[in-house]
Structure formats: structure tokens, C-alpha cells
N, C-alpha and C positions, 0 to 999 in steps of 0.2 A: 505494499500499501504506500510505501514510501516514495516510489517512482511515480506514482499517481498523483500523490500529493505535490510534489515537486513539480510535475506538468501542471497542475491546476494554479500553483504559485506564478509559475512561469506566464501563464496566459493572463492572469490577473495583473501582474506587473506590467505585461506589454500593453495593456489598455488602461493602465493607471488607476485601477481599481482597488477599494479595500475591502475587506471581509470582517464581520464581527460574528461570533457565535452566541447561543443562549442555549445552554445544555443542561437537560435535568437527567434521565436516565442515562445519560454517557457520561455524566460527571466529568466533562471537558476533555474527553477522548479526540474529539475533532480538534480542538485548538492545540492540544499535545502534539498530534500528528503533525500538523501544520508548522507548529515551532520546532520540530526537531530538524527542522531544514535551516542550515543557514543562509542568512539574507530573508528570511520569512517575515522581518518587521517591517520590511518595505510593504508587504500585501496585508498581514495579520494585525488589524487595528487594536481589537480587544476580544475577549472572551468572557462570558458570564456563566459561572457554575450556579444555576437557580433549582438546587435540588428540592427545597423546601418552598412551600406557597409563598411564605413570607419574603422568600427572596425573589419570587417571581413578581411579588407586589411591589418590593422595595426598591429593587435592584433595576428593573426595566420596566416598571408601570405597568403590569398586568393588572386590570381590574379585578378587584376581589370578588365583585357580584359575578364576572365571568365563571372563575374558579368554582365558587358557590354552585351557580346555576348548571355548569358543564362537568365539573371535576376538572383537575389539573393534568389528566390524560383525555386530551380532547382536541378534537378541529379547532375551535375557536382559541383555545389556550395556546396551541402550537403556532397559529396565526398571530396572537396578539405576543406572544415570545420573540418571534422574528422581527415583527413590528417595532417592539419596544427596544429590542437590541439595535435596532437601526436607529431608532430617535434617541437611543442613549450612547450613541458612538459617533466617530466621524467616519464611519464605513459607508460603503457604495452599496453593500451586498449584506444580508444577515441570514443566517440559518437558525430556526429555533426547532428543539427536539424534546419532546415528553414522552413517555412512556412507560411500561410496565416490564423490566427486566427478568423478574423473577429471582428466586423460585417461589417468593411469597407476592402478596400484593393483588393477585388476581382475581377477578370477579366472573360471573356469568357473562357480563354485558362487556366488561374489559378484561379479557384474559391476558394471562403472562403471555409475551410477545407482542403485543399490541403497542406500536408506536406510531406517534403523529409527528409529522413534520411541517412547518411553516418556512417560506423562503420569501423574504421581502427585500425588495431592490427599490432604489430611489426612481420615481417617476413610473413605476410599473405596479400591476396588481399584485397581492402577495400569493403565492401558490401553496397549494396544501397536498401533502401525500400523506396517505395512511399505509401502513404495514401491518400485516399479521403473521409474523415469523413462526409463531407457535411456541410451544414451550421447550426450546431447545436448550436451555441452559443459559444462566445470566452471561457468559462470557460471549457466548455465540450471538446471542440477542443483541447486545451492545456493540459487537463487531459488526455485524449487518447494518445496525443503525449508522453507524460510521460510514460504512460503504455509501448506503442511501442518501446520508448529508453531503457526501462529496460529490454524488450524482447531480444532486441539485445544484450544487455549486458549478459544477461544469456546465450544467445547462444554463445557468444563468449569465456566464461568460461567455458563450456562444454567439 
């Protein structure tokens, strides 16, 4: 994945764009992957690890009412996370990730492996992606979520 991340950073650098992340279930893995690469500071503007609901509210401005109405693992919250990361940074593109990595925390309507993504770009509509990876184990769910976040960021720079 490091080569993929390096290619992504090059594409953003070539266009003069910066990235922000707002991560819950991935706990900063997307930001960590990107910042493993030397020179990433020219692209990676900042990352928010908003694991708790309070962090989502306080750090990136996700409305508490939105979390109360839909739950933290939901399309509206993923969109709000991406939009909040964009609004609270100097980035041009932001990805938000919220989900149930497991092995606990799943419900009938929000099972383990459910992950919602938001991708916000200046001057464009926010994109949503939902994945249901299944109960494959915490590490695999988180790794797949990182891969899908990279795919969204790749899509945004094309």
C-alpha cells in the first residue's frame, strides 16, 4: 500500500492540492500511511482522529443532533466528518471514515464490518460510500477501510 500512497501523494502534489482526514474506526491509519512517505507534508495538511462522539462534535463540528438521530456509524455522520475536516483545515479534499471494526459493537442494523465514508472537496458535492465487509476480524476491516479511503482520494484527484 505504500507505493499506492506515494502515487496518490504525487498526484495531489502535481495539482497543488492538500488532504485532510477525519478517522474514527481506522484510528488514524490513513494519515499514518500517507505520512510514512518522505515529503508527504506538502500534501497531507492534517488528520483528525475522532474516535469518540465528543471528538467528532468538538474537533470537526459534527452536529450532536446528527449523531443522536442517526448514530455515529451512518451516512450523514460520515459526510459531516468529511465536511468538518475540510472546514477545520486548509485542505482541498477530506475523507471521513466511521464504522464498526469489531469484534464487538455490531448490531442487527449496524453489523461488524459496516463502514461509511464521506469525501468532501472544495466546490463539489460530498460523496458517500458504504461498505459491508463482514465480520472478517478487526485488522482486516480496518485495512480494507484504508484501501477504500485511498480509492476515494484517488477518485477525487482525477
